[in-house]
C-alpha positions as CSV (number, residue, x, y, z in Angstrom):
1,M,17.8,-12.2,21.0
2,R,19.9,-9.1,21.2
3,N,19.3,-8.3,17.5
4,H,15.5,-8.7,18.1
5,M,15.7,-6.2,21.0
6,L,17.6,-3.7,18.9
7,I,15.1,-3.9,16.1
8,L,12.3,-3.6,18.5
9,L,13.9,-0.5,20.1
10,F,14.4,0.9,16.6
11,N,10.8,0.4,15.7
12,I,9.6,2.0,18.9
13,C,11.9,5.0,18.2
14,V,10.4,5.3,14.7
15,I,6.9,5.3,16.1
16,A,7.9,7.9,18.7
17,S,9.2,10.0,15.9
18,A,5.9,9.6,14.0
19,M,4.1,10.8,17.1
20,F,6.4,13.8,17.4
21,L,5.7,14.7,13.8
22,A,2.0,14.2,14.4
23,L,2.1,16.8,17.2
24,T,4.4,19.3,15.4
25,V,3.5,18.9,11.7
26,H,0.3,17.0,11.1
27,S,-1.8,14.4,12.9
28,L,-1.6,12.1,9.8
29,F,1.9,11.0,10.8
30,A,0.6,9.2,13.9
31,V,-1.8,7.1,11.9
32,I,0.9,6.3,9.4
33,G,3.3,5.1,12.1
34,L,0.6,2.9,13.5
35,G,-0.4,1.5,10.1
36,V,3.2,0.6,9.2
37,F,4.5,-0.9,12.4
38,L,1.4,-2.5,14.1
39,F,2.0,-6.0,12.9
40,P,5.8,-6.0,13.0
41,L,5.7,-4.9,16.6
42,L,3.2,-7.6,17.5
43,R,5.5,-10.2,15.8
44,M,8.7,-8.8,17.6
45,A,6.9,-9.1,20.9
46,N,6.0,-12.8,19.9
47,I,2.3,-12.0,20.2
48,L,1.9,-13.0,16.5
49,R,3.9,-16.1,15.5
50,D,2.8,-16.6,11.9
51,L,6.1,-16.0,10.2
52,D,9.4,-17.9,10.1
53,E,12.8,-16.2,10.8
54,R,13.4,-15.1,7.2
55,E,9.9,-13.8,6.8
56,R,10.1,-11.8,10.0
57,A,13.3,-10.1,8.8
58,L,11.6,-9.3,5.5
59,D,8.5,-8.1,7.4
60,G,10.7,-5.6,9.2
61,L,12.4,-4.5,6.0
62,S,9.1,-4.0,4.2
63,A,7.8,-2.0,7.1
64,K,10.8,0.4,6.9
65,I,10.4,0.8,3.1
66,A,6.7,1.4,3.5
67,L,7.3,3.9,6.3
68,G,9.6,6.0,4.1
69,F,7.1,5.8,1.2
70,S,4.2,6.7,3.5
71,M,6.0,9.6,5.1
72,T,6.8,11.0,1.7
73,I,3.1,10.7,0.7
74,A,2.0,12.4,3.9
75,L,4.6,15.3,3.4
76,L,3.3,15.7,-0.1
77,A,-0.3,15.9,1.2
78,V,0.8,18.6,3.7
79,A,2.7,20.5,1.0
80,L,-0.3,20.5,-1.3
81,K,-2.4,21.7,1.7
82,I,-5.0,19.1,1.0
83,D,-8.0,19.6,3.3
84,F,-8.7,16.2,4.6
85,Q,-11.8,15.5,6.6
86,S,-11.9,13.4,9.7
87,R,-13.5,10.6,7.7
88,D,-10.4,10.5,5.5
89,V,-8.0,9.7,8.3
90,F,-8.7,5.9,8.1
91,V,-7.0,6.0,4.6
92,F,-3.7,7.0,6.2
93,F,-3.9,3.9,8.3
94,L,-5.1,1.8,5.4
95,F,-2.5,3.0,2.9
96,P,0.6,2.0,5.0
97,L,-0.9,-1.4,5.6
98,I,-1.4,-1.9,1.8
99,A,2.0,-0.6,1.0
100,K,3.7,-2.8,3.6
101,A,1.8,-5.9,2.7
102,S,2.5,-5.4,-1.0
103,I,6.2,-4.9,-0.5
104,F,6.4,-7.8,1.9
105,F,4.7,-10.1,-0.6
106,A,7.0,-8.9,-3.3
107,L,10.1,-9.7,-1.2
108,A,9.0,-12.9,0.5
109,K,6.7,-14.7,-1.8
110,P,6.9,-16.3,-5.3
111,R,5.8,-14.1,-8.2
112,E,2.6,-16.0,-8.8
113,T,1.6,-15.5,-5.1
114,V,2.3,-11.8,-5.3
115,M,0.2,-11.4,-8.4
116,K,-2.7,-13.4,-6.9
117,Y,-2.9,-11.6,-3.5
118,V,-1.8,-8.1,-4.5
119,G,-3.7,-8.1,-7.8
120,R,-7.0,-9.3,-6.4
121,T,-6.7,-7.0,-3.4
122,L,-6.2,-4.1,-5.8
123,V,-9.4,-5.0,-7.7
124,C,-11.3,-5.2,-4.5
125,L,-10.1,-1.8,-3.5
126,Y,-11.0,-0.3,-6.8
127,L,-14.5,-1.8,-6.6
128,F,-14.8,-0.5,-3.0
129,F,-14.1,3.0,-4.1
130,V,-16.5,2.8,-7.0
131,I,-19.3,1.6,-4.8
132,L,-18.4,4.2,-2.1
133,S,-18.6,7.0,-4.8
134,H,-21.8,5.9,-6.6
135,G,-23.6,3.4,-4.4
136,V,-25.6,0.6,-6.1
137,S,-26.3,2.1,-9.6
138,L,-25.8,1.8,-13.3
139,T,-22.8,4.1,-13.0
140,T,-21.2,1.7,-10.5
141,L,-21.7,-1.2,-13.0
142,I,-20.1,0.8,-15.8
143,E,-17.2,2.0,-13.7
144,S,-16.6,-1.5,-12.4
145,L,-15.7,-2.7,-15.9
146,P,-12.0,-1.4,-15.7
147,G,-11.7,-3.3,-12.4
148,L,-12.8,-6.5,-14.1
149,G,-10.3,-5.7,-16.9
150,I,-7.5,-5.4,-14.3
151,L,-8.5,-8.7,-12.8
152,A,-8.3,-10.4,-16.2
153,L,-4.8,-8.8,-16.6
154,V,-3.8,-10.1,-13.2
155,E,-4.9,-13.7,-14.0
156,L,-3.1,-13.6,-17.4
157,S,0.1,-12.2,-15.8
158,I,0.2,-15.1,-13.5
159,K,0.7,-17.4,-16.5
160,W,2.8,-15.1,-18.7
161,R,5.5,-13.1,-16.8
162,W,6.0,-10.5,-19.5
163,L,2.4,-9.3,-19.1
164,S,3.1,-8.0,-15.6
165,T,5.0,-5.1,-17.2
166,A,1.6,-3.9,-18.4
167,F,1.0,-2.6,-14.9
168,F,3.7,0.0,-15.3
169,V,2.0,1.1,-18.5
170,L,-1.3,1.2,-16.8
171,A,0.0,3.2,-13.9
172,V,1.4,5.8,-16.4
173,L,-1.8,5.9,-18.3
174,I,-4.1,6.5,-15.4
175,S,-1.9,9.0,-13.5
176,P,-2.9,12.1,-15.5
177,M,-6.6,11.4,-14.6
178,F,-5.8,11.8,-10.9
179,L,-2.9,14.3,-11.1
180,E,-5.2,16.9,-12.6
181,N,-7.1,16.9,-9.3
182,V,-4.4,15.8,-6.9
183,D,-5.1,18.7,-4.6
184,K,-8.5,17.2,-3.8
185,P,-8.7,14.6,-1.1
186,G,-10.7,12.0,-3.1
187,A,-8.4,12.0,-6.1
188,F,-5.2,12.0,-3.9
189,I,-6.4,9.1,-1.8
190,T,-7.5,7.0,-4.7
191,F,-4.3,7.7,-6.6
192,V,-1.8,6.7,-3.9
193,I,-3.8,3.6,-2.9
194,L,-4.2,2.2,-6.5
195,I,-0.8,3.1,-7.9
196,T,1.3,1.4,-5.2
197,P,0.0,-2.2,-5.9
198,M,0.3,-1.6,-9.6
199,L,4.0,-0.7,-9.2
200,V,4.6,-3.7,-7.0
201,M,2.9,-6.0,-9.6
202,G,4.9,-4.5,-12.4
203,S,8.1,-5.1,-10.5
204,T,7.4,-8.9,-10.3
205,F,8.6,-9.1,-13.9
206,F,12.1,-8.7,-12.5
207,K,11.6,-11.2,-9.7
208,K,13.7,-14.3,-10.0
209,E,12.1,-17.7,-9.7
210,E,12.7,-19.5,-6.4
């Protein structure tokens, strides 16, 4: 019980720090703090009881890793002086959730489960951005094809472990496409949201079998 209270206090202090940074540096930090720690705090307060003791510990660890990663991304966005609009703020809540969930699955679940949930979520996100950009059109259909290719790679990687390393290669190959325009909100947002799950799926190659 004492350890739970200490972890809860630590999480509250981190969120308070995020709020302070939101007031002094950029408002994005507040959204990031909320996105990372929303569910861990609910579990610490026993409002959510969907995880066992081991999974709750890994949930907290994944939140802290995601927080550091998300803060780094936010600081990079501030350093690049990217002009985000109010409609883009939801992404800075969505990204920490995606990062934390991906890291948690990588730590707590078997490799096949990681590939299924993280991979299929990645494909859904990709298709979401394509539809958001082009609506229902022929362009959307054409640009959806890479997403279907990624889905095929995900399904094959579930069966053959070595294929999961292809996600590292894929991340390297697509990075230049986004880095050329990384100072633009759309390219920056798409890059950070798509690359994170790819790196997590690539890392499953090194995950030991339960």
